[in-house]
Residue, then its C-alpha position, 0 to 999 in steps of 0.5 A: x494493398x493491391x486488389x485483384x484487378x491491380x488497382x490501388x485501393x485506399x485502406x480506410x479505418x474500419x470499425x474493427x481496426x479502430x476497436x483493435x487500436x482502441x483495445x491495444x491502448x486500454x491494454x497499455x494503460x492497464x499494464x502501466x498502471x500494473x507496474x506503477x502500483x506494483x504486485x499486491x502484498x509484500x513482494x516487491x515492497x520494502x520490508x517493514x521493521x519488525x516491532x519490538x515489544x518492550x517488556x511491560x514495566x513493573x507496575x507502580x507499587x501501591x501506596x504503602x499502608x499508613x503506620x499510625x499516627x505520628x507522635x512528636x515531642x512537644x517542648x514544655 
């Protein structure tokens, strides 16, 4: 960059230009993280298979009522 006097001047890194570079780096890291982790919610993610509820199996029947004593023929 030339000054008004025409002499060349070295451009040193000022605190403002350093902050600009640092801000650009932080913005780039945030942008990369946003692409890596993707959007929130279901958009962009694989669809989860629907959970199919099996119809409830009929409960096991209750123990049948006792029919009384069993009488057996006893040989004489």
